[in-house]
N, C-alpha and C positions, 0 to 999 in steps of 0.2 A: 181382897181382890186389888188386883194390879192396876195402878195409875201411871201412865206413862205419856209423855206429849212435849212438843216443844212449840214455841212461840215466838215471833219476832218482835222485838221493841224497836223504833225508831230513834235509840240514843245510844250513848257509849254505854258499856258495861259498869261505871261506877253511878251514872246518875240512874241507871235502871235499878241497881241494887238499892240506892237512895230512898226511890219512888216505892218499891215493892217491900219495902222494910217500915216505910213513913205511915204512922196509924190515921193520920189525918187524910193521907191519899188514899188510904185501903177503906176508911169511913165514906169516901166518895165511890171508890169503883167495884167493890165487893158486893154483887149481885145481893139482894138483901139483908147486908148489914145493918141492924140497927143500934148496936152500939160495940165498941170496942175500949174498955177502960183496963189502962194499967193496975196489975196485981202486983208484980215485982220488975226489975230488970228483964226487958225482953219475954215478958210474960204479961197476957191480959185475957180477961174476961170477956167473951165475946157474945152477942146475941144476935140471932139470924132468923129472918122470916122466909121462909121458902115457898112459890105461889106453885110451883112444879107438882102436877097430881100426885105422882108416884111417892113424893117426899113432902108433900104440903104439911106447913105447922111451923111452930114457932121452936127453935133450938137454943140452948145456952149451952156455953162451955168454955173451954180455955185453948187459947193458942200460944204458944211458945216458940221463940226463935232459939235454935242451939246451932251450936258447932260452926260458929260465924267465921268466915273467910271475908272481910269488907271487899265487896266488889267482885267477888266470885262465887260464893256459894255460901248455903246455910240449909239445916236442916228444920222443917215446918213440922211441929208435933202438935195434933189438935184431937181434943177430946170433946164431943159435945151427946146430949140428949135430949129428945123431942117427944112429942106424943106420939109415934111411931116407931121409935127405938132408940138406939146409940150407934155413934161412931167414934170410931178412933182411925187417926190417920197420921202416918210416919211418911214424909215426902223429902227429897233430896233437891232443893232447887241449885242448878248451875248455871252461872251466866258465862256466855261466848262471846266476846267482842268481835264481830267479825268484820267490821269498818269503824270508820271514825265515829258515824251515826246510826251503826246496827248493832244490836246484839240479840242472840239467839238463847232463850231461856228455855233450859230443859227441866222437867217437871219429871221425878221418877220415884216412885213410892208404894205404899202398900196400905190400904182401908180395910179395917174389920168392922163390919156393920153386924148389929142383933136387933132382936125385936121385930115387928111387923115388917119393916122396913127391908129387913133380910131376906123375907119373903118374895119379894120382887124380882130378886135374882140377880145374878152379876152382871148379866149383859147391859141389864135397864140401869142399874147402877152405875156402871162405866159411861154409860151415854148421858146420865144426869152430871156425873162428875166433870166429863168434858164439855159438856153444854155452857155449866157455870164457870169453867176456867175459861172458855172462850169468849164468855160476857165479859170475865174479868180484864182480860186482855185487853179486848176490844175497847172497854172504856178506859183503862189505860194509856192505850194508844191516844185516844180521844183527849186524853189529860195533857199527855207530852205533847201533842201538835197545838192545843190551846195556848199551853204554856211558853212555846216557842215562837208565838204570832204576837205576843204582850212583850 
């Protein structure tokens, strides 16, 4: 399944990069994230609880940041399993600073799903992925605006 979208973030590329790679920020902004524990440098064990009907359940897996170019891009590799199946995702995250206080984040990658969750169809899974990413970036933007006020 192809995953591709872009999101606007109201800060410069270096700050955006720091925020979207910071485990503490991710713990506050990733929908359903219950834990994110370091395993190795730039690798984490994660537990996620999703309440979305099509993929509802508790998922455990690993998240790894590879091919990092600070302030510009990285590859996000995730593997997870839950009651409805498994997912493997490999996504390139690229940042494009469009102004002093505006960055466009491009997310482009592939996800492979198996088990019951694979049976719900690519269109439905793409919608779920898009919904979760949209919720993440909305929470991230709120986090940024809150920190700018303090």
